[in-house]
C-alpha positions in Angstrom: 135.5 128.0 80.2 139.0 128.7 81.0 139.9 128.8 85.2 142.7 131.0 86.5 144.0 130.0 89.6 146.6 132.3 92.2 146.7 130.9 95.6 143.2 129.6 97.0 141.4 132.4 94.6 139.8 130.5 91.3 138.2 132.7 88.6 137.0 132.3 84.9 139.0 134.4 82.3 135.9 136.4 82.1 135.8 137.2 85.5 139.2 137.8 85.8 139.2 140.3 83.0 136.0 142.2 84.5 137.8 142.4 87.7 141.0 143.7 86.3 138.9 146.4 84.5 137.8 147.7 87.6 141.1 147.6 89.0 140.0 145.0 91.6 142.5 142.2 90.7 145.2 141.5 88.2 144.5 137.9 87.2 143.6 138.5 83.4 147.0 140.3 82.7 149.0 137.8 84.7 147.8 135.1 82.6 148.9 136.4 79.5 147.6 137.2 76.0 149.0 135.9 72.7 150.7 138.1 70.0 148.6 137.3 66.4 149.4 138.2 62.9 151.3 136.4 60.3 154.7 138.1 61.3 156.8 139.2 64.3 155.3 142.4 66.0 157.7 145.2 67.0 158.1 145.9 70.5 158.6 149.7 71.3 159.8 152.2 74.0 156.2 154.0 73.8 152.9 154.0 72.3 153.6 154.7 68.7 155.5 153.7 65.4 158.2 156.9 65.9 159.6 155.1 69.1 162.5 152.9 68.9 161.8 149.0 68.3 163.6 147.3 71.1 162.4 143.7 70.5 160.1 141.7 68.2 157.2 138.8 69.3 156.7 136.1 67.3 153.2 135.3 66.7 151.8 132.8 69.4 154.1 134.3 72.1 152.2 135.0 75.2 152.6 138.3 77.0 151.7 139.8 80.4 150.2 143.4 80.4 150.9 145.6 82.9 149.2 148.5 81.8 147.5 150.2 78.8 147.7 154.0 77.4 146.2 155.6 74.5 149.0 156.4 71.5 148.9 156.2 67.8 146.3 154.3 66.1 147.3 151.1 64.5 145.4 148.7 62.1 146.4 145.3 62.9 144.8 142.1 62.4 142.4 142.8 65.2 141.3 146.1 63.8 142.0 149.5 64.6 142.9 151.2 68.2 145.0 153.6 69.7 145.5 151.4 72.9 149.0 150.2 73.5 150.0 147.5 76.1 152.9 147.7 78.0 154.4 144.1 78.4 156.0 142.9 81.6 159.3 143.2 79.4 158.5 147.2 79.6 157.8 147.4 76.2 154.6 148.5 74.4 152.9 146.7 71.3 149.7 148.0 69.8 146.9 146.2 71.2 145.5 145.3 67.7 148.1 142.5 67.8 147.3 141.1 71.2 144.3 138.8 71.6 142.7 140.2 74.7 139.2 139.4 73.9 138.4 142.9 74.4 138.4 146.2 71.8 138.7 148.3 75.2 140.8 148.1 78.1 142.0 145.0 80.1 144.4 146.4 82.2 145.0 149.5 84.5 146.0 152.7 82.5 149.8 153.4 82.6 150.8 156.1 84.3 151.0 159.6 82.9 148.6 158.7 80.3 
């Protein structure tokens, strides 16, 4: 069992993710999620492959998700999804390359989505 701590608050990673989905806390995204795959993953200005590549993440890199939004449907190592994760770096990565432990949203929706 993973325990996340922030100040005097301590939550299991499952409880933190649940509260984040409800919009009650942001503990799970603060903890970060690993990039998966066998090669570098492109990070873009928007939620699709037609958007400009700003940087790449190496497999194993941990990213913090600030929000998520629907976009182009992508098939990656974790399945097929139209969810894109906006990282703390301000770029978007297909959720199929970010091991969140869920096939759905684990963070709030990005504004305008």
